[in-house]
N, C-alpha and C positions, 0 to 999 in steps of 0.2 A: 504492499499499500504505500509504503515513503517511496520506494522507487518513482509509482504511478504520479504521486504528486509532484516530486522534483519535475517529472518529465510536462506535466501540465504548467507549471512555473515557468520553465523555462520556453516551452513555445508562447505562451502569454507574453512573456520579455521581449524576447527577439521577433516577434509576428509584426510588432508595430514597425521595426525597422527594415523590414523583409519589405515591406509595400512603401517607403520611399523609391519615386521612380521617376524620369523624365523619360514624353516622347515626342512629338514633332512641336508640340507648341506649348507644352507646359512640363514644369516640376511639380509631381503632386506629395505630400505627405513629406515634404523634406524640412532639416533642420539648415540654418543658416549657420553655416561655419564660418567665413568670411565677410565682414563687411569693414568695407574703408571708404573713406572719402577721398578725391583725388584732388591736385592744387585746382582745378579747374569746377569745383565744387560737384562733380557729378560723384555718387554714389553707386561702388561694384562690389556685386556679392557672391560667395560662391555658396552651394549646397551641400548638402550630403548626397543627392543625385549623381547619376553622370549625363553633365550637360553636352556631352559629346551625340546624344540622340537627337538635340534640337535641331530645327532644320535651319535656325541661324548658327551665325559663326561665334560659339563662346571662347576662342581663341584657344592655346594650348593648356592654360591654366582652368580652362572652363567658367567664366565666368559671364554675368549678365549686369548690365549697367541699368543704372535708374538716373535719368539725365534731367538736372537742376530747372528745365525748361517747359517740363512737363506737366500737364495739369493734377493737380493734387500732389503734389512733389512732396512736402511738409507730411500730410496724411500717410502717404505711402511708405515714408524713412520711418515715421514713427513705429508703423506696424512691423516695418522690418527690423528695427532696433529693438521692440519690447519681444519681439519671434526670438530674437537672439540672444537677448538678456535673460529669458525665461528657460529656453530652449524649446519653446513651444513647436511642432510642426506648423508648415504654411503650407498654401498651393500656389506656385508664381506662375502667373501665365506669361508669356513672353511674345515679342514681337521682332521681325527684322528692321533694323536701324536700315535707312540709307546707304550706308558703307559696309552692309550686311552682318555687324555686329549682332548680338542679342542684347535687346531691353528688354524692360516689364513694362507689360501692359497694363497688369493689376496684380493683386497681392490678397488672399484670402484668408484666413486665420480660423480655423474652428476649434470647440473644444469640446 
């Protein structure tokens, strides 16, 4: 019985982590693993997902950019910062910038 409880506990702990994934347009149930602001005031994020699966170019480090001129920049940045600080998973919907890079379109946080 103890062995069965250990297996159930392991599955419950590991299964939320295994759901994190990126597809062509978004990264779902991912953690924000890196968050930094560039000198030009753009915010760049890395997630626990595989950004190479996105149809836009996340570059060799797999980064998604939130541009300062984007509508709702402050609200989106606040949500990303809160998720990063608390370790809460988010859904990041991306779009392709004119340069081909990946940009944040919007972010969803569920609890």
